[in-house]
OpenMM code with the backbone's topology and positions (N, CA, C; nanometers):
from openmm import Vec3, app, unit

residues = "MET VAL SER PRO GLN MET VAL MET TYR GLU GLU GLU TYR ASN GLN ILE SER ALA ILE CYS ASP ARG LEU TYR ARG GLU ALA ASN ALA LYS VAL VAL PHE LEU VAL ASP LYS ASN GLY GLN LEU ILE ALA SER ALA GLY GLU VAL GLU ASN ILE ASP THR THR SER LEU ALA SER LEU THR ALA GLY ASN ILE ALA ALA THR GLY GLY LEU ALA LYS LEU ILE GLY GLU LYS GLU PHE SER ILE LEU PHE HIS GLU GLY GLU ARG ASP ASN LEU HIS ILE SER ILE VAL ALA GLY ARG VAL ILE LEU VAL VAL ILE PHE ASP ASN ARG SER SER LEU GLY LEU VAL ARG LEU ARG VAL LYS LYS THR THR HIS ASP LEU THR GLN ILE PHE ASP ASN LEU LEU ARG LYS ILE GLU ASP PRO ALA ALA GLY SER PRO PHE ALA GLU ILE THR ASP GLU ASP ILE ASP ASN LEU PHE SER ASP".split()
positions = [
    Vec3(-0.7980, -2.2881, 0.6739),
    Vec3(-0.9047, -2.1929, 0.6938),
    Vec3(-0.8833, -2.0728, 0.6033),
    Vec3(-0.9851, -2.0315, 0.5354),
    Vec3(-0.9794, -1.9150, 0.4475),
    Vec3(-0.9999, -1.7906, 0.5322),
    Vec3(-0.9132, -1.6926, 0.5152),
    Vec3(-0.9304, -1.5704, 0.5931),
    Vec3(-1.0419, -1.4869, 0.5314),
    Vec3(-1.1215, -1.4238, 0.6180),
    Vec3(-1.2341, -1.3469, 0.5666),
    Vec3(-1.1881, -1.2252, 0.4880),
    Vec3(-1.2752, -1.1773, 0.4024),
    Vec3(-1.2485, -1.0568, 0.3243),
    Vec3(-1.2316, -0.9390, 0.4203),
    Vec3(-1.1374, -0.8521, 0.3903),
    Vec3(-1.1144, -0.7359, 0.4758),
    Vec3(-1.2299, -0.6382, 0.4599),
    Vec3(-1.2899, -0.6039, 0.5727),
    Vec3(-1.3946, -0.5038, 0.5781),
    Vec3(-1.3460, -0.3969, 0.6735),
    Vec3(-1.3615, -0.2721, 0.6347),
    Vec3(-1.3145, -0.1632, 0.7189),
    Vec3(-1.4341, -0.0824, 0.7666),
    Vec3(-1.4463, -0.0695, 0.8971),
    Vec3(-1.5493, 0.0130, 0.9576),
    Vec3(-1.4913, 0.1507, 0.9855),
    Vec3(-1.5770, 0.2515, 0.9911),
    Vec3(-1.5309, 0.3888, 1.0105),
    Vec3(-1.4506, 0.4053, 1.1396),
    Vec3(-1.4952, 0.3432, 1.2464),
    Vec3(-1.4259, 0.3547, 1.3746),
    Vec3(-1.2811, 0.3057, 1.3630),
    Vec3(-1.2630, 0.1885, 1.3046),
    Vec3(-1.1276, 0.1336, 1.2900),
    Vec3(-1.0453, 0.2153, 1.1897),
    Vec3(-1.1089, 0.2608, 1.0836),
    Vec3(-1.0361, 0.3432, 0.9861),
    Vec3(-0.9818, 0.4695, 1.0534),
    Vec3(-1.0640, 0.5343, 1.1356),
    Vec3(-1.0195, 0.6546, 1.2054),
    Vec3(-0.9049, 0.6245, 1.3019),
    Vec3(-0.9122, 0.5115, 1.3711),
    Vec3(-0.8040, 0.4715, 1.4613),
    Vec3(-0.6755, 0.4462, 1.3831),
    Vec3(-0.6878, 0.3757, 1.2711),
    Vec3(-0.5717, 0.3442, 1.1877),
    Vec3(-0.5092, 0.4710, 1.1318),
    Vec3(-0.5925, 0.5629, 1.0845),
    Vec3(-0.5420, 0.6898, 1.0311),
    Vec3(-0.4684, 0.7691, 1.1382),
    Vec3(-0.5227, 0.7709, 1.2590),
    Vec3(-0.4574, 0.8435, 1.3688),
    Vec3(-0.3222, 0.7800, 1.4029),
    Vec3(-0.3150, 0.6487, 1.4000),
    Vec3(-0.1894, 0.5794, 1.4289),
    Vec3(-0.0857, 0.6087, 1.3200),
    Vec3(-0.1283, 0.6090, 1.1942),
    Vec3(-0.0357, 0.6427, 1.0848),
    Vec3(0.0142, 0.7866, 1.0982),
    Vec3(-0.0750, 0.8791, 1.1342),
    Vec3(-0.0344, 1.0186, 1.1559),
    Vec3(0.0671, 1.0291, 1.2694),
    Vec3(0.0421, 0.9548, 1.3774),
    Vec3(0.1343, 0.9569, 1.4915),
    Vec3(0.2717, 0.9029, 1.4517),
    Vec3(0.2733, 0.7917, 1.3780),
    Vec3(0.4006, 0.7343, 1.3341),
    Vec3(0.4747, 0.8324, 1.2442),
    Vec3(0.4028, 0.8946, 1.1534),
    Vec3(0.4624, 0.9948, 1.0635),
    Vec3(0.5352, 1.1032, 1.1445),
    Vec3(0.4701, 1.1536, 1.2472),
    Vec3(0.5296, 1.2603, 1.3294),
    Vec3(0.6440, 1.2081, 1.4163),
    Vec3(0.6189, 1.0966, 1.4879),
    Vec3(0.7173, 1.0490, 1.5852),
    Vec3(0.8423, 0.9891, 1.5218),
    Vec3(0.8301, 0.9359, 1.4016),
    Vec3(0.9470, 0.8793, 1.3334),
    Vec3(1.0158, 0.9832, 1.2457),
    Vec3(0.9595, 1.1034, 1.2410),
    Vec3(1.0106, 1.2095, 1.1542),
    Vec3(1.0223, 1.1595, 1.0102),
    Vec3(0.9179, 1.0904, 0.9658),
    Vec3(0.9161, 1.0288, 0.8327),
    Vec3(0.8662, 1.1286, 0.7287),
    Vec3(0.8852, 1.0936, 0.6040),
    Vec3(0.8271, 1.1708, 0.4943),
    Vec3(0.6855, 1.1228, 0.4668),
    Vec3(0.6677, 0.9907, 0.4660),
    Vec3(0.5388, 0.9308, 0.4327),
    Vec3(0.5219, 0.8009, 0.5104),
    Vec3(0.3978, 0.7713, 0.5484),
    Vec3(0.3610, 0.6430, 0.6065),
    Vec3(0.2416, 0.5907, 0.5280),
    Vec3(0.2492, 0.4658, 0.4854),
    Vec3(0.1408, 0.3998, 0.4134),
    Vec3(0.1041, 0.2715, 0.4860),
    Vec3(-0.0229, 0.2376, 0.4821),
    Vec3(-0.0683, 0.1069, 0.5258),
    Vec3(-0.1412, 0.0455, 0.4073),
    Vec3(-0.0949, -0.0728, 0.3661),
    Vec3(-0.1417, -0.1376, 0.2437),
    Vec3(-0.1840, -0.2791, 0.2775),
    Vec3(-0.2912, -0.3291, 0.2152),
    Vec3(-0.3223, -0.4703, 0.2366),
    Vec3(-0.2374, -0.5552, 0.1430),
    Vec3(-0.2343, -0.6852, 0.1671),
    Vec3(-0.1461, -0.7733, 0.0892),
    Vec3(-0.1919, -0.7884, -0.0550),
    Vec3(-0.3114, -0.7389, -0.0866),
    Vec3(-0.3576, -0.7382, -0.2262),
    Vec3(-0.3150, -0.6124, -0.2994),
    Vec3(-0.2485, -0.5219, -0.2298),
    Vec3(-0.1988, -0.4004, -0.2927),
    Vec3(-0.2939, -0.2825, -0.2872),
    Vec3(-0.3939, -0.2878, -0.2010),
    Vec3(-0.4882, -0.1767, -0.1854),
    Vec3(-0.4426, -0.0864, -0.0716),
    Vec3(-0.4368, 0.0430, -0.0990),
    Vec3(-0.3997, 0.1397, 0.0030),
    Vec3(-0.5110, 0.1491, 0.1064),
    Vec3(-0.4765, 0.1370, 0.2332),
    Vec3(-0.5739, 0.1473, 0.3417),
    Vec3(-0.5711, 0.2872, 0.4012),
    Vec3(-0.4510, 0.3358, 0.4329),
    Vec3(-0.4372, 0.4686, 0.4937),
    Vec3(-0.2988, 0.5226, 0.4618),
    Vec3(-0.2863, 0.6549, 0.4721),
    Vec3(-0.1562, 0.7176, 0.4501),
    Vec3(-0.1465, 0.8445, 0.5333),
    Vec3(-0.0238, 0.8881, 0.5543),
    Vec3(0.0022, 1.0120, 0.6265),
    Vec3(0.1303, 1.0722, 0.5720),
    Vec3(0.1373, 1.2035, 0.5720),
    Vec3(0.2602, 1.2693, 0.5305),
    Vec3(0.2523, 1.3322, 0.3934),
    Vec3(0.3672, 1.3413, 0.3309),
    Vec3(0.3847, 1.4124, 0.2047),
    Vec3(0.3489, 1.3232, 0.0856),
    Vec3(0.2215, 1.2959, 0.0669),
    Vec3(0.1772, 1.2021, -0.0364),
    Vec3(0.1445, 1.2697, -0.1699),
    Vec3(0.1500, 1.4014, -0.1750),
    Vec3(0.1083, 1.4743, -0.2950),
    Vec3(0.1857, 1.4346, -0.4206),
    Vec3(0.3149, 1.4099, -0.4079),
    Vec3(0.3993, 1.3811, -0.5240),
    Vec3(0.4292, 1.2329, -0.5418),
    Vec3(0.3469, 1.1475, -0.4797),
    Vec3(0.3692, 1.0029, -0.4881),
    Vec3(0.2477, 0.9380, -0.5527),
    Vec3(0.2735, 0.8488, -0.6451),
    Vec3(0.1665, 0.7687, -0.7049),
    Vec3(0.1314, 0.6597, -0.6043),
    Vec3(0.0328, 0.6866, -0.5208),
    Vec3(-0.0004, 0.5966, -0.4103),
    Vec3(-0.0508, 0.4611, -0.4582),
    Vec3(-0.1213, 0.4592, -0.5701),
    Vec3(-0.1718, 0.3325, -0.6239),
    Vec3(-0.0566, 0.2422, -0.6641),
    Vec3(0.0407, 0.2977, -0.7360),
    Vec3(0.1567, 0.2188, -0.7766),
    Vec3(0.2399, 0.1761, -0.6571),
    Vec3(0.2600, 0.2679, -0.5630),
    Vec3(0.3390, 0.2329, -0.4456),
    Vec3(0.2736, 0.1183, -0.3690),
    Vec3(0.1434, 0.1241, -0.3533),
    Vec3(0.0723, 0.0191, -0.2800),
    Vec3(0.0855, -0.1159, -0.3499),
    Vec3(0.0628, -0.1191, -0.4804),
    Vec3(0.0684, -0.2478, -0.5511),
    Vec3(0.2115, -0.3004, -0.5610),
    Vec3(0.3088, -0.2123, -0.5815),
    Vec3(0.4483, -0.2571, -0.5874),
    Vec3(0.4981, -0.3069, -0.4516),
    Vec3(0.4519, -0.2439, -0.3453),
    Vec3(0.4881, -0.2907, -0.2113),
    Vec3(0.4336, -0.4303, -0.1870),
    Vec3(0.3078, -0.4527, -0.2232),
    Vec3(0.2492, -0.5868, -0.2069),
    Vec3(0.3253, -0.6886, -0.2912),
    Vec3(0.3639, -0.6493, -0.4129),
    Vec3(0.4438, -0.7383, -0.4977),
    Vec3(0.5795, -0.7677, -0.4367),
    Vec3(0.6401, -0.6675, -0.3767),
    Vec3(0.7693, -0.6851, -0.3094),
    Vec3(0.7567, -0.7848, -0.1952),
    Vec3(0.6523, -0.7728, -0.1160),
    Vec3(0.6285, -0.8660, -0.0049),
    Vec3(0.6063, -1.0076, -0.0580),
    Vec3(0.5297, -1.0202, -0.1666),
    Vec3(0.5048, -1.1520, -0.2252),
    Vec3(0.6351, -1.2141, -0.2766),
    Vec3(0.7169, -1.1324, -0.3427),
    Vec3(0.8436, -1.1835, -0.3956),
    Vec3(0.9384, -1.2257, -0.2842),
    Vec3(0.9509, -1.1434, -0.1807),
    Vec3(1.0403, -1.1811, -0.0715),
    Vec3(0.9826, -1.2978, 0.0090),
    Vec3(0.8502, -1.3126, 0.0070),
    Vec3(0.7894, -1.4304, 0.0694),
    Vec3(0.8324, -1.5569, -0.0023),
    Vec3(0.8403, -1.5497, -0.1348),
    Vec3(0.8899, -1.6634, -0.2125),
    Vec3(1.0349, -1.6940, -0.1812),
    Vec3(1.1164, -1.5905, -0.1672),
    Vec3(1.2563, -1.6100, -0.1295),
    Vec3(1.2673, -1.6737, 0.0090),
    Vec3(1.1850, -1.6267, 0.1008),
    Vec3(1.1869, -1.6813, 0.2371),
    Vec3(1.1563, -1.8308, 0.2360),
    Vec3(1.0550, -1.8694, 0.1609),
    Vec3(1.0178, -2.0114, 0.1545),
    Vec3(1.1300, -2.0961, 0.0956),
    Vec3(1.2030, -2.0409, -0.0006),
    Vec3(1.3141, -2.1136, -0.0614),
    Vec3(1.4233, -2.1480, 0.0391),
    Vec3(1.4396, -2.0635, 0.1380),
    Vec3(1.5447, -2.0908, 0.2373),
    Vec3(1.4881, -2.1453, 0.3684),
    Vec3(1.3602, -2.1788, 0.3684),
    Vec3(1.3006, -2.2433, 0.4851),
    Vec3(1.2411, -2.1499, 0.5883),
    Vec3(1.2232, -2.0239, 0.5534),
    Vec3(1.1600, -1.9286, 0.6446),
    Vec3(1.0129, -1.9152, 0.6093),
    Vec3(0.9314, -1.8760, 0.7080),
    Vec3(0.7889, -1.8529, 0.6820),
    Vec3(0.7726, -1.7274, 0.5968),
    Vec3(0.8339, -1.6171, 0.6404),
    Vec3(0.8344, -1.4908, 0.5667),
    Vec3(0.9403, -1.4008, 0.6276),
    Vec3(0.9725, -1.2951, 0.5578),
    Vec3(1.0569, -1.1905, 0.6134),
    Vec3(0.9617, -1.0804, 0.6585),
    Vec3(0.9524, -1.0584, 0.7875),
    Vec3(0.8528, -0.9645, 0.8386),
    Vec3(0.8955, -0.8190, 0.8278),
    Vec3(1.0253, -0.7951, 0.8087),
    Vec3(1.0748, -0.6581, 0.7957),
    Vec3(1.1713, -0.6510, 0.6776),
    Vec3(1.1517, -0.5493, 0.5939),
    Vec3(1.2406, -0.5237, 0.4805),
    Vec3(1.2888, -0.3795, 0.4892),
    Vec3(1.4115, -0.3563, 0.4447),
    Vec3(1.4658, -0.2214, 0.4446),
    Vec3(1.5363, -0.1980, 0.3122),
    Vec3(1.5023, -0.0877, 0.2470),
    Vec3(1.5670, -0.0486, 0.1220),
    Vec3(1.6299, 0.0888, 0.1430),
    Vec3(1.7601, 0.0981, 0.1176),
    Vec3(1.8315, 0.2235, 0.1361),
    Vec3(1.8619, 0.2860, 0.0014),
    Vec3(1.8228, 0.4123, -0.0142),
    Vec3(1.8492, 0.4857, -0.1374),
    Vec3(1.9458, 0.5995, -0.1121),
    Vec3(1.9735, 0.6743, -0.2167),
    Vec3(2.0641, 0.7887, -0.2021),
    Vec3(2.0028, 0.8973, -0.1148),
    Vec3(1.8727, 0.9245, -0.1362),
    Vec3(1.8039, 1.0290, -0.0601),
    Vec3(1.7013, 0.9720, 0.0374),
    Vec3(1.6254, 0.8759, -0.0087),
    Vec3(1.5155, 0.8227, 0.0716),
    Vec3(1.5352, 0.6747, 0.1001),
    Vec3(1.4749, 0.6317, 0.2091),
    Vec3(1.4808, 0.4922, 0.2513),
    Vec3(1.3392, 0.4405, 0.2723),
    Vec3(1.3218, 0.3104, 0.2544),
    Vec3(1.1934, 0.2449, 0.2775),
    Vec3(1.2088, 0.1422, 0.3885),
    Vec3(1.1232, 0.1506, 0.4874),
    Vec3(1.1137, 0.0482, 0.5911),
    Vec3(0.9774, -0.0162, 0.5717),
    Vec3(0.9748, -0.1453, 0.5461),
    Vec3(0.8510, -0.2172, 0.5170),
    Vec3(0.8364, -0.3289, 0.6194),
    Vec3(0.7195, -0.3371, 0.6820),
    Vec3(0.6963, -0.4445, 0.7790),
    Vec3(0.5551, -0.4990, 0.7637),
    Vec3(0.5422, -0.6261, 0.7967),
    Vec3(0.4128, -0.6933, 0.7908),
    Vec3(0.3482, -0.6830, 0.9289),
    Vec3(0.2221, -0.6406, 0.9300),
    Vec3(0.1489, -0.6210, 1.0546),
    Vec3(0.0319, -0.7185, 1.0598),
    Vec3(0.0213, -0.7883, 1.1689),
    Vec3(-0.0910, -0.8800, 1.1939),
    Vec3(-0.1036, -0.9864, 1.0847),
    Vec3(0.0053, -1.0129, 1.0143),
    Vec3(0.0050, -1.1154, 0.9110),
    Vec3(-0.0795, -1.0821, 0.7897),
    Vec3(-0.1320, -0.9594, 0.7828),
    Vec3(-0.2256, -0.9320, 0.6745),
    Vec3(-0.2130, -0.7954, 0.6097),
    Vec3(-0.1459, -0.7002, 0.6738),
    Vec3(-0.1267, -0.5692, 0.6131),
    Vec3(0.0205, -0.5321, 0.6151),
    Vec3(0.0562, -0.4341, 0.5338),
    Vec3(0.1947, -0.3942, 0.5171),
    Vec3(0.2086, -0.2475, 0.5568),
    Vec3(0.3009, -0.2204, 0.6468),
    Vec3(0.3287, -0.0850, 0.6912),
    Vec3(0.4550, -0.0365, 0.6210),
    Vec3(0.4439, 0.0753, 0.5514),
    Vec3(0.5565, 0.1309, 0.4761),
    Vec3(0.5899, 0.2689, 0.5329),
    Vec3(0.7166, 0.2878, 0.5674),
    Vec3(0.7631, 0.4174, 0.6147),
    Vec3(0.8730, 0.4638, 0.5200),
    Vec3(0.8520, 0.5795, 0.4600),
    Vec3(0.9539, 0.6410, 0.3750),
    Vec3(1.0171, 0.7534, 0.4570),
    Vec3(1.1498, 0.7507, 0.4680),
    Vec3(1.2184, 0.8520, 0.5467),
    Vec3(1.3506, 0.8893, 0.4821),
    Vec3(1.4025, 1.0049, 0.5214),
    Vec3(1.5303, 1.0523, 0.4674),
    Vec3(1.6260, 1.0791, 0.5828),
    Vec3(1.7257, 1.1643, 0.5587),
    Vec3(1.8292, 1.1864, 0.6599),
    Vec3(1.7806, 1.2680, 0.7801),
    Vec3(1.6569, 1.3170, 0.7787),
    Vec3(1.6001, 1.3848, 0.8959),
    Vec3(1.5680, 1.2850, 1.0067),
    Vec3(1.5673, 1.1565, 0.9728),
    Vec3(1.5385, 1.0507, 1.0686),
    Vec3(1.6502, 0.9470, 1.0615),
    Vec3(1.6329, 0.8383, 1.1358),
    Vec3(1.7316, 0.7310, 1.1309),
    Vec3(1.6594, 0.5972, 1.1313),
    Vec3(1.7279, 0.4945, 1.0848),
    Vec3(1.6692, 0.3609, 1.0831),
    Vec3(1.6334, 0.3170, 1.2249),
    Vec3(1.7177, 0.3476, 1.3218),
    Vec3(1.6904, 0.3097, 1.4603),
    Vec3(1.5620, 0.3721, 1.5134),
    Vec3(1.5433, 0.5011, 1.4866),
    Vec3(1.4220, 0.5693, 1.5311),
    Vec3(1.2992, 0.5111, 1.4619),
    Vec3(1.3095, 0.4887, 1.3322),
    Vec3(1.1969, 0.4323, 1.2577),
    Vec3(1.1616, 0.2943, 1.3127),
    Vec3(1.2614, 0.2104, 1.3336),
    Vec3(1.2342, 0.0749, 1.3855),
    Vec3(1.1690, 0.0796, 1.5236),
    Vec3(1.2161, 0.1696, 1.6089),
    Vec3(1.1588, 0.1846, 1.7425),
    Vec3(1.0117, 0.2253, 1.7345),
    Vec3(0.9816, 0.3248, 1.6522),
    Vec3(0.8437, 0.3741, 1.6400),
    Vec3(0.7541, 0.2729, 1.5684),
    Vec3(0.8086, 0.2014, 1.4723),
    Vec3(0.7305, 0.0994, 1.4009),
    Vec3(0.6918, -0.0137, 1.4952),
    Vec3(0.7796, -0.0475, 1.5876),
    Vec3(0.7498, -0.1564, 1.6822),
    Vec3(0.6250, -0.1239, 1.7637),
    Vec3(0.6167, -0.0031, 1.8171),
    Vec3(0.4987, 0.0391, 1.8944),
    Vec3(0.3759, 0.0447, 1.8040),
    Vec3(0.3917, 0.0991, 1.6861),
    Vec3(0.2808, 0.1114, 1.5911),
    Vec3(0.2281, -0.0252, 1.5511),
    Vec3(0.3185, -0.1198, 1.5286),
    Vec3(0.2779, -0.2550, 1.4915),
    Vec3(0.1912, -0.3170, 1.6000),
    Vec3(0.2284, -0.2977, 1.7244),
    Vec3(0.1487, -0.3490, 1.8360),
    Vec3(0.0085, -0.2873, 1.8347),
    Vec3(0.0010, -0.1559, 1.8187),
    Vec3(-0.1283, -0.0868, 1.8190),
    Vec3(-0.2151, -0.1296, 1.7005),
    Vec3(-0.1546, -0.1404, 1.5834),
    Vec3(-0.2302, -0.1819, 1.4641),
    Vec3(-0.2770, -0.3266, 1.4755),
    Vec3(-0.1937, -0.4124, 1.5342),
    Vec3(-0.2324, -0.5528, 1.5515),
    Vec3(-0.3577, -0.5625, 1.6374),
    Vec3(-0.3650, -0.4839, 1.7427),
    Vec3(-0.4842, -0.4843, 1.8277),
    Vec3(-0.6081, -0.4424, 1.7480),
    Vec3(-0.5943, -0.3396, 1.6670),
    Vec3(-0.7083, -0.2925, 1.5879),
    Vec3(-0.7523, -0.3991, 1.4881),
    Vec3(-0.6558, -0.4619, 1.4200),
    Vec3(-0.6920, -0.5638, 1.3211),
    Vec3(-0.7469, -0.6901, 1.3867),
    Vec3(-0.7009, -0.7228, 1.5066),
    Vec3(-0.7598, -0.8352, 1.5798),
    Vec3(-0.9059, -0.8063, 1.6135),
    Vec3(-0.9331, -0.6842, 1.6602),
    Vec3(-1.0713, -0.6453, 1.6898),
    Vec3(-1.1559, -0.6441, 1.5628),
    Vec3(-1.0988, -0.5962, 1.4549),
    Vec3(-1.1690, -0.5924, 1.3265),
    Vec3(-1.2019, -0.7333, 1.2793),
    Vec3(-1.1101, -0.8257, 1.2965),
    Vec3(-1.1335, -0.9650, 1.2579),
    Vec3(-1.2473, -1.0255, 1.3393),
    Vec3(-1.2515, -0.9927, 1.4688),
    Vec3(-1.3638, -1.0413, 1.5525),
    Vec3(-1.4962, -0.9847, 1.5031),
    Vec3(-1.4977, -0.8589, 1.4633),
    Vec3(-1.6204, -0.7984, 1.4100),
    Vec3(-1.6642, -0.8662, 1.2812),
    Vec3(-1.5684, -0.8979, 1.1967),
    Vec3(-1.5989, -0.9612, 1.0686),
    Vec3(-1.6555, -1.1009, 1.0919),
    Vec3(-1.5969, -1.1744, 1.1871),
    Vec3(-1.6417, -1.3104, 1.2143),
    Vec3(-1.7782, -1.3140, 1.2808),
    Vec3(-1.8122, -1.2107, 1.3595),
    Vec3(-1.9418, -1.2042, 1.4261),
    Vec3(-1.9996, -1.0642, 1.4076),
    Vec3(-2.0492, -1.0345, 1.2868),
    Vec3(-2.0952, -0.8987, 1.2573),
    Vec3(-2.2132, -0.8537, 1.3424),
    Vec3(-2.2893, -0.9458, 1.3980),
    Vec3(-2.4052, -0.9083, 1.4786),
    Vec3(-2.3656, -0.8627, 1.6186),
    Vec3(-2.2459, -0.8985, 1.6619),
    Vec3(-2.2028, -0.8624, 1.7970),
    Vec3(-2.1972, -0.7107, 1.8103),
    Vec3(-2.2711, -0.6592, 1.9056),
    Vec3(-2.2689, -0.5159, 1.9300),
    Vec3(-2.3531, -0.4353, 1.8325),
    Vec3(-2.4177, -0.4999, 1.7395),
    Vec3(-2.4987, -0.4281, 1.6413),
    Vec3(-2.6360, -0.3971, 1.6995),
    Vec3(-2.6896, -0.2787, 1.6731),
    Vec3(-2.8239, -0.2478, 1.7207),
    Vec3(-2.9307, -0.3298, 1.6478),
    Vec3(-2.8931, -0.3960, 1.5379),
    Vec3(-2.9871, -0.4752, 1.4601),
    Vec3(-2.9821, -0.6239, 1.4949),
    Vec3(-2.8994, -0.6603, 1.5925),
    Vec3(-2.8781, -0.8013, 1.6242),
    Vec3(-3.0057, -0.8713, 1.6683),
    Vec3(-3.0924, -0.7995, 1.7409),
    Vec3(-3.2125, -0.8649, 1.7924),
    Vec3(-3.3302, -0.8625, 1.6950),
    Vec3(-3.3150, -0.7983, 1.5795),
    Vec3(-3.4232, -0.7931, 1.4800),
    Vec3(-3.4260, -0.9238, 1.4016),
    Vec3(-3.5432, -0.9827, 1.3946),
    Vec3(-3.5593, -1.1103, 1.3238),
    Vec3(-3.6251, -1.0874, 1.1890),
    Vec3(-3.6227, -1.1907, 1.1048),
    Vec3(-3.6920, -1.1844, 0.9762),
    Vec3(-3.8414, -1.1599, 0.9964),
    Vec3(-3.8955, -1.2198, 1.1022),
    Vec3(-4.0381, -1.2027, 1.1323),
    Vec3(-4.0693, -1.0558, 1.1632),
    Vec3(-3.9801, -0.9895, 1.2368),
    Vec3(-3.9990, -0.8475, 1.2676),
    Vec3(-4.0021, -0.7643, 1.1392),
    Vec3(-3.9134, -0.7953, 1.0466),
    Vec3(-3.9086, -0.7232, 0.9195),
    Vec3(-4.0347, -0.7487, 0.8387),
    Vec3(-4.0799, -0.8741, 0.8335),
    Vec3(-4.2045, -0.9074, 0.7621),
    Vec3(-4.3236, -0.8334, 0.8220),
    Vec3(-4.3300, -0.8268, 0.9549),
    Vec3(-4.4393, -0.7568, 1.0212),
    Vec3(-4.4362, -0.6072, 0.9930),
    Vec3(-4.3189, -0.5525, 0.9818),
    Vec3(-4.3045, -0.4100, 0.9538),
    Vec3(-4.3598, -0.3721, 0.8175),
    Vec3(-4.3384, -0.4604, 0.7182),
    Vec3(-4.3811, -0.4301, 0.5818),
    Vec3(-4.5113, -0.4948, 0.5405),
    Vec3(-4.5783, -0.5628, 0.6292),
    Vec3(-4.7061, -0.6251, 0.5951),
    Vec3(-4.8196, -0.5267, 0.6234),
    Vec3(-4.9330, -0.5555, 0.5628),
    Vec3(-5.0502, -0.4675, 0.5803),
    Vec3(-5.1090, -0.4808, 0.7129),
] * unit.nanometer
topology = app.Topology()
chain = topology.addChain("A")
for resn in residues:
    res = topology.addResidue(resn, chain)
    for name in ("N", "CA", "C"):
        topology.addAtom(name, app.Element.getBySymbol(name[0]), res)
């Protein structure tokens, strides 16, 4: 089955942004990014002014793709969590709902344990939003005020 194209509605975008902001605060992170597997930035929170968000998003997606290849080589489906430790900053990368990538950049003001704890709750919340979004994409007429309008109604509206 081919997965549908990602469509983002304002309601879900606002929910996702609020969740990223909450994770940023509760994990004491520097930056939180949510990226799709194609490398498109969906949402961000934190100190993003000095970061090339486009490059970070595409490189993160590439990193997930590369480690996915490594996982398959050893018989795993994928590695759902990646951690990169640097001298000053660390990256915690996790796959959410099988389709988006959550990136948390943090330094010594936080800890890996705290980040992992907060990411676990965030992943659950984001999965619910993306599940609801997928249902909307599969049945766009559900809940729409235009669902009951037929082609005949439109023709009648524009006819003489």
